[in-house]
C-alpha positions as CSV (number, residue, x, y, z in Angstrom):
1,M,172.3,68.9,-52.4
2,N,174.2,70.9,-54.9
3,F,174.0,74.2,-53.0
4,R,175.3,76.3,-55.9
5,A,172.7,74.9,-58.4
6,E,169.9,75.4,-55.8
7,A,171.2,78.9,-55.0
8,Y,171.3,79.8,-58.7
9,S,167.7,78.7,-59.2
10,T,166.4,80.6,-56.2
11,I,168.3,83.8,-56.9
12,L,167.1,83.7,-60.5
13,K,163.5,83.6,-59.3
14,V,164.1,86.5,-57.0
15,F,165.8,88.8,-59.5
16,K,163.9,87.8,-62.7
17,D,160.4,87.0,-61.3
18,T,160.5,89.2,-58.2
19,E,159.6,86.3,-55.9
20,F,160.5,86.6,-52.2
21,S,163.4,84.5,-51.1
22,N,162.2,83.7,-47.5
23,A,159.5,81.3,-48.6
24,M,161.7,79.5,-51.1
25,L,164.5,79.2,-48.5
26,Q,162.1,77.6,-46.0
27,Q,160.8,75.2,-48.6
28,R,164.3,74.1,-49.7
29,A,165.5,73.8,-46.1
30,K,162.6,71.4,-45.3
31,K,163.4,69.4,-48.4
32,Y,167.1,69.0,-47.6
33,K,166.8,69.1,-43.8
34,N,169.2,66.1,-43.4
35,D,171.9,67.8,-45.5
36,G,172.9,70.4,-42.9
37,E,176.1,71.8,-44.2
38,S,174.8,72.2,-47.8
39,V,171.6,73.8,-46.5
40,A,173.6,76.3,-44.5
41,L,175.8,77.1,-47.5
42,Y,172.7,77.4,-49.7
43,Y,170.9,79.7,-47.2
44,T,174.0,81.9,-46.7
45,T,174.7,82.2,-50.4
46,V,171.2,83.1,-51.4
47,K,170.8,85.7,-48.7
48,G,174.3,87.0,-49.3
49,V,174.1,87.4,-53.0
50,I,170.7,89.1,-52.8
51,K,172.1,91.6,-50.2
52,M,175.4,92.2,-51.9
53,R,174.1,92.4,-55.5
54,Q,175.1,96.1,-56.0
55,H,178.5,95.5,-54.5
56,L,179.2,92.4,-56.7
57,D,178.0,94.3,-59.8
58,Y,180.4,97.1,-59.0
59,I,183.4,94.8,-58.7
60,I,182.4,92.7,-61.8
61,S,182.0,95.9,-63.9
62,H,185.7,96.6,-63.2
63,H,186.8,93.2,-64.6
64,T,184.6,93.4,-67.8
65,D,183.6,96.0,-70.3
66,A,181.2,98.0,-68.1
67,E,178.7,98.9,-70.9
68,K,178.6,95.3,-72.2
69,Y,178.2,94.0,-68.7
70,A,175.3,96.3,-68.0
71,A,173.5,94.6,-70.9
72,T,174.5,91.1,-69.9
73,D,171.7,88.5,-69.4
74,I,170.7,88.1,-65.7
75,K,171.4,84.4,-65.8
76,V,175.0,85.1,-66.6
77,K,175.2,87.8,-64.0
78,I,173.9,85.4,-61.3
79,M,176.7,82.9,-62.2
80,L,179.2,85.7,-61.7
81,Y,177.6,86.7,-58.4
82,L,177.8,83.1,-57.2
83,G,181.4,82.7,-58.0
84,L,182.5,86.1,-56.7
85,Y,180.4,85.9,-53.5
86,Q,182.2,82.6,-52.6
87,L,185.6,84.2,-53.3
88,I,184.9,87.2,-51.1
89,F,182.6,86.1,-48.4
90,L,182.8,82.3,-47.9
91,D,186.1,81.6,-46.3
92,S,185.2,77.9,-45.9
93,I,185.4,77.3,-49.6
94,P,188.9,77.2,-51.3
95,E,189.4,79.6,-54.2
96,H,189.9,76.8,-56.7
97,A,186.7,75.1,-55.7
98,A,184.7,78.4,-55.8
99,V,185.9,79.0,-59.4
100,N,186.0,75.5,-60.8
101,E,182.6,74.4,-59.4
102,T,180.9,77.7,-60.5
103,V,182.4,77.4,-64.0
104,E,181.3,73.7,-64.2
105,L,177.7,74.7,-63.2
106,T,177.7,77.5,-65.8
107,K,178.8,75.0,-68.5
108,T,176.0,72.5,-67.7
109,T,173.3,75.1,-67.0
110,L,174.1,77.7,-69.7
111,S,176.8,76.9,-72.2
112,P,180.6,76.3,-72.5
113,P,181.3,79.8,-74.0
114,V,179.5,81.5,-71.1
115,A,181.5,79.2,-68.7
116,D,184.7,80.5,-70.3
117,F,183.6,84.1,-69.8
118,V,182.7,83.4,-66.1
119,N,186.1,81.7,-65.6
120,A,187.9,84.7,-67.1
121,V,186.1,87.2,-64.9
122,L,186.6,85.3,-61.7
123,R,190.3,84.7,-62.4
124,S,190.8,88.4,-63.3
125,Y,189.4,89.3,-59.9
126,L,191.8,86.8,-58.2
127,R,194.7,88.5,-59.9
128,N,193.6,92.0,-59.0
129,P,191.2,91.9,-56.0
130,E,191.8,95.6,-54.9
131,I,188.7,97.7,-55.1
132,Q,188.6,101.5,-55.6
133,Y,185.4,103.1,-54.5
134,P,184.1,106.6,-55.6
135,E,185.2,109.6,-53.5
136,D,181.6,110.7,-53.2
137,A,180.4,109.4,-49.8
138,A,176.9,108.4,-50.9
139,L,178.2,106.5,-53.9
140,R,180.9,104.9,-51.8
141,I,178.4,103.6,-49.3
142,A,176.1,102.4,-52.0
143,Y,178.8,100.4,-53.8
144,E,180.7,99.2,-50.8
145,H,177.7,98.1,-48.7
146,S,175.4,97.3,-51.6
147,Y,172.4,99.5,-51.9
148,L,170.8,101.5,-54.7
149,P,172.7,104.8,-55.0
150,E,169.4,106.8,-55.1
151,L,168.2,105.2,-51.9
152,I,171.5,106.0,-50.1
153,Q,171.4,109.5,-51.4
154,T,167.9,109.9,-49.9
155,W,169.1,108.5,-46.5
156,V,172.1,110.9,-46.5
157,E,169.8,113.8,-47.0
158,L,167.5,112.6,-44.2
159,W,170.1,111.5,-41.6
160,G,173.6,112.4,-42.8
161,I,176.6,110.3,-43.8
162,E,177.5,108.7,-40.4
163,D,174.0,107.4,-39.5
164,T,173.4,106.2,-43.1
165,E,176.6,104.2,-43.1
166,M,175.8,102.7,-39.6
167,L,172.4,101.7,-41.0
168,A,173.8,100.2,-44.1
169,L,176.3,98.2,-42.1
170,Y,173.7,96.9,-39.7
171,F,171.5,95.7,-42.4
172,N,174.3,93.6,-43.8
173,E,174.8,91.7,-40.6
174,T,172.8,88.5,-39.8
175,P,170.2,89.5,-37.2
176,E,169.6,87.5,-34.0
177,L,166.3,85.6,-33.7
178,H,163.7,87.4,-31.6
179,I,161.0,85.4,-29.9
180,R,157.9,86.4,-27.9
181,V,156.7,84.4,-24.9
182,N,153.1,83.2,-25.2
183,Q,151.8,84.7,-22.0
184,T,148.6,82.6,-22.1
185,D,150.7,79.4,-21.8
186,T,153.8,80.3,-19.8
187,T,156.0,83.0,-18.3
188,P,159.3,84.6,-19.4
189,K,161.1,83.1,-16.4
190,K,159.8,79.6,-17.1
191,L,160.7,79.8,-20.8
192,Q,164.2,81.0,-20.1
193,A,164.7,78.2,-17.5
194,Y,163.4,75.6,-19.9
195,F,166.0,76.6,-22.6
196,E,168.8,76.8,-20.0
197,R,168.2,73.2,-19.1
198,R,168.7,72.4,-22.7
199,G,171.9,74.4,-23.0
200,I,170.2,77.1,-25.1
201,R,170.7,80.7,-24.2
202,I,167.9,83.2,-24.7
203,N,168.6,86.8,-23.6
204,P,165.9,89.0,-22.2
205,S,165.1,92.2,-24.2
206,P,165.5,95.5,-22.4
207,A,162.5,96.7,-24.4
208,S,159.8,94.3,-23.3
209,P,159.4,91.7,-20.6
210,M,157.8,89.3,-23.1
211,M,160.7,89.4,-25.6
212,F,164.0,87.5,-25.9
213,H,166.7,87.4,-28.5
214,T,169.2,84.6,-29.3
215,A,172.1,83.7,-31.5
216,Q,171.0,80.0,-31.4
217,A,168.2,80.3,-33.9
218,S,168.2,76.8,-35.2
219,E,168.2,75.2,-31.8
220,V,165.3,77.4,-30.6
221,L,163.2,76.9,-33.6
222,G,163.9,73.2,-33.6
223,D,162.7,72.7,-30.1
224,V,159.4,71.1,-29.4
225,A,158.4,74.2,-27.4
226,F,157.8,76.1,-30.6
227,E,155.3,73.6,-32.0
228,E,153.6,73.4,-28.6
229,G,153.0,77.1,-28.7
230,Y,155.0,78.4,-25.8
231,F,156.6,81.1,-27.9
232,T,156.5,82.6,-31.4
233,V,158.9,84.4,-33.6
234,Q,158.5,88.2,-33.7
235,D,160.9,91.1,-33.9
236,T,160.9,93.2,-30.7
237,S,160.0,96.3,-32.7
238,A,156.8,94.7,-33.8
239,A,155.9,93.7,-30.3
240,L,156.4,97.3,-29.2
241,V,153.7,98.3,-31.6
242,V,151.2,96.1,-29.8
243,E,152.4,97.4,-26.4
244,L,151.8,100.9,-27.7
245,L,148.2,99.8,-28.7
246,D,147.8,98.4,-25.1
247,P,145.0,95.9,-25.7
248,Q,142.8,95.1,-22.7
249,P,140.7,92.0,-21.8
250,E,137.2,91.7,-23.2
251,E,137.7,94.5,-25.7
252,S,136.8,94.5,-29.4
253,I,139.8,95.3,-31.6
254,L,140.1,95.7,-35.3
255,D,143.4,94.8,-37.0
256,F,143.8,96.0,-40.6
257,F,146.5,94.3,-42.8
258,A,146.7,91.7,-40.1
259,A,148.4,88.7,-41.8
260,P,150.6,86.8,-41.2
261,G,149.6,87.6,-37.7
262,G,152.6,88.4,-35.5
263,K,151.0,91.5,-34.0
264,C,147.5,90.0,-34.2
265,T,148.4,87.0,-32.0
266,Y,150.1,89.3,-29.5
267,I,147.0,91.4,-29.3
268,A,145.0,88.2,-28.6
269,E,147.5,87.2,-25.9
270,K,147.4,90.6,-24.3
271,M,143.6,90.3,-24.1
272,Q,144.1,87.0,-22.3
273,N,142.2,85.2,-25.1
274,T,139.0,87.1,-24.3
275,G,137.0,89.6,-26.2
276,E,137.4,89.7,-30.0
277,V,140.1,90.5,-32.5
278,I,138.9,91.1,-36.0
279,A,141.8,90.3,-38.3
280,V,141.4,91.8,-41.9
281,D,143.7,91.0,-44.8
282,K,143.1,90.4,-48.5
283,I,145.8,87.8,-49.1
284,P,144.4,84.3,-48.5
285,N,147.8,82.5,-48.2
286,K,149.0,84.9,-45.6
287,M,145.7,84.5,-43.7
288,K,146.3,80.8,-43.7
289,L,149.5,81.5,-41.9
290,L,147.6,83.6,-39.4
291,K,145.2,80.7,-38.8
292,Q,148.1,78.3,-38.3
293,N,149.9,80.7,-35.9
294,A,146.7,81.2,-33.8
295,E,146.0,77.5,-33.6
296,R,149.6,76.7,-32.6
297,L,149.4,79.4,-29.9
298,Q,145.9,78.1,-28.9
299,L,144.2,81.5,-29.4
300,T,140.5,81.4,-29.9
301,N,139.5,85.1,-29.8
302,I,140.6,85.9,-33.4
303,K,138.1,86.2,-36.2
304,R,139.6,86.2,-39.7
305,V,138.1,88.3,-42.5
306,V,139.6,87.8,-46.0
307,S,138.9,91.2,-47.5
308,D,140.5,94.4,-48.8
309,A,140.9,96.5,-45.7
310,L,139.5,99.5,-47.6
311,K,136.3,97.6,-48.4
312,Y,135.7,96.1,-44.9
313,G,132.4,97.0,-43.5
314,P,129.9,98.0,-42.3
315,V,131.5,101.2,-41.4
316,A,130.5,102.0,-37.9
317,P,132.4,103.4,-34.8
318,A,132.3,100.1,-33.0
319,Y,135.8,99.1,-31.9
320,D,137.7,100.0,-28.7
321,R,141.0,99.9,-30.6
322,V,142.0,99.9,-34.2
323,L,145.4,99.0,-35.5
324,V,146.5,100.0,-39.0
325,D,149.8,98.2,-39.7
326,A,150.2,99.7,-43.1
327,P,152.0,98.4,-46.2
328,C,155.2,100.4,-46.5
329,S,158.6,100.7,-48.1
330,G,160.2,98.3,-45.5
331,W,163.3,100.4,-44.9
332,G,163.4,99.1,-41.3
333,V,163.6,95.3,-42.2
334,F,166.3,95.1,-44.8
335,S,168.4,92.7,-42.6
336,R,165.6,90.1,-42.6
337,K,164.1,90.8,-46.0
338,A,167.1,91.4,-48.3
339,D,164.9,91.4,-51.4
340,L,163.2,94.7,-50.3
341,R,166.4,96.8,-50.7
342,W,166.0,96.5,-54.5
343,Q,162.3,97.5,-54.5
344,A,162.2,100.0,-51.7
345,H,162.5,103.2,-53.9
346,Q,160.1,102.3,-56.6
347,N,156.5,102.8,-55.4
348,I,156.7,105.1,-52.4
349,A,154.3,107.6,-53.8
350,E,151.7,104.9,-54.3
351,L,152.3,103.5,-50.8
352,I,151.8,107.0,-49.3
353,K,148.4,107.3,-51.0
354,L,147.4,103.8,-49.8
355,Q,148.5,104.6,-46.2
356,E,146.6,107.8,-46.2
357,K,143.4,106.1,-47.4
358,A,143.8,103.3,-44.9
359,L,144.3,105.7,-42.0
360,D,141.3,107.8,-43.0
361,Y,139.1,104.7,-43.5
362,A,140.1,103.0,-40.3
363,A,139.2,106.1,-38.3
364,N,135.6,105.4,-39.1
365,F,135.7,102.3,-36.9
366,V,137.0,103.9,-33.7
367,K,134.4,104.4,-31.0
368,A,134.3,107.6,-28.9
369,D,137.3,107.6,-26.5
370,G,138.7,104.7,-28.6
371,I,142.2,104.3,-29.8
372,L,143.7,104.3,-33.3
373,V,147.3,103.1,-33.8
374,Y,149.1,103.6,-37.1
375,S,152.4,101.6,-37.6
376,T,154.9,100.8,-40.3
377,C,158.2,98.9,-40.6
378,T,159.9,101.8,-42.3
379,L,162.2,104.7,-41.2
380,N,160.8,107.0,-43.9
381,P,159.4,110.3,-42.4
382,A,157.1,110.7,-45.4
383,E,155.4,107.4,-44.5
384,N,155.5,108.0,-40.8
385,E,155.5,111.4,-39.0
386,E,154.3,113.3,-42.1
387,Q,151.5,110.8,-42.6
388,V,150.3,111.1,-39.0
389,Q,150.5,114.9,-39.1
390,R,148.4,115.0,-42.3
391,F,145.8,112.8,-40.7
392,L,145.6,114.8,-37.5
393,K,145.2,118.0,-39.4
394,K,142.2,116.5,-41.4
395,N,140.7,114.8,-38.4
396,P,140.5,117.2,-35.4
397,K,138.5,114.6,-33.3
398,F,141.8,112.7,-32.9
399,S,144.7,113.7,-30.8
400,L,148.2,112.2,-30.4
401,L,149.0,110.3,-27.2
402,N,152.6,110.3,-25.9
403,A,154.2,106.9,-26.7
404,E,156.4,107.3,-23.6
405,N,153.4,106.4,-21.4
406,Y,153.2,102.9,-22.9
407,I,156.7,101.8,-23.9
408,P,160.2,102.6,-22.6
409,K,161.3,106.2,-23.4
410,E,164.4,105.1,-25.3
411,Y,162.3,103.6,-28.0
412,T,160.3,106.8,-28.6
413,E,160.9,110.2,-30.3
414,A,158.6,113.2,-30.2
415,G,155.8,111.2,-28.8
416,F,156.0,108.4,-31.4
417,L,157.3,104.9,-31.2
418,K,160.5,104.9,-33.2
419,T,163.2,102.2,-33.3
420,V,166.5,102.7,-35.0
421,P,168.1,99.3,-36.0
422,F,171.8,100.1,-35.2
423,R,170.9,101.8,-31.9
424,H,168.3,99.4,-30.6
425,F,169.4,96.1,-32.2
426,M,166.0,95.4,-33.7
427,D,164.1,96.2,-36.9
428,G,163.2,99.8,-37.6
429,A,159.5,100.5,-36.7
430,F,157.2,103.5,-36.3
431,G,154.0,103.8,-34.3
432,A,151.6,106.6,-33.5
433,K,148.8,106.3,-30.9
434,M,145.8,108.5,-31.3
435,Q,142.6,108.9,-29.3
436,K,139.2,109.9,-30.6
437,K,137.4,112.5,-28.5
438,A,134.0,111.6,-27.0
């Protein structure tokens, strides 16, 4: 496997065609599974270049004509990203190999003149690798840690310089793997003992008895216990949303925007595979993943409905609990979904309108004394607290329940579920639990 050529192809699709890298990485990893070192370099390079794009652009612009570079074709920029990323971040690759191999790839993929340009820029950096960042704190964070300046400015206005930089730093680290015990098949104690016998360490989460985290991701995912359904992959913040919902056996629960099914399958497990979970999502491919996850975990109480959540019917207050896991800006998951940091400031106004509609519509399905939970994987108050406050003002039949009564207090704020990545070592998530008056 030529990891540089594969990385170039993948990054081009992400930046030019706005495809998501995770699916492509998984496909390539399966194809080249016997070529371990190259797959690891490929994976690291793709994720790294996508995360550090702004940082790399900033450096390159100081070794070229900045105006001309801004208008440079994306294919050329990606070759520069590849070379520079190797020089700065991949200590295992000698400088001469990073430059020469990238230049050779440029020559065969693009053209000899472009290869000469790439060679000149990379060697200019090697001669003068010192980087001067702007004095303005928000711009420094944006360019040093690689985020859109307007996004960092928004974060600074919301949370201040220190917390913004802590968040930016956290998202640039590789997160540990979080796994959830399938409580219909085993227990946390048994699963931990099972991995210990295999020399694999999984660490209990302080947030939930069903959750573990581990630095040995490949060993855990490669173990037969995964295929046999004894555990599944889920961030602890997402599990806390389900624990806030607090599903009970034999209930009828509606899950809007359910695919690919992490929360949905946990709901089914919490119900001890009884009752009924109606999983609604309009994306067929994601619903196939939900089906596969449910089958692997041997969950039979999930009914899948491929439909736009806002067109699901008939509208009737028939469910004990309704979960609205709304589409959002994804500010809480930048460490796992690097692509999002370049899209997360573009359509927030549209997302807020969609969230508001979804919350209003979902309320119609909650029976008297029933529960409605609204959740996101963002840290944006406009999509979180403000959205819930707006809903409660319009819907006096609903009242907010204190999240502290369902999940540990340290993961709550002002009655809401609220996880902060650099404090809690998990993704950022928000959840509000509301009850409908009889």
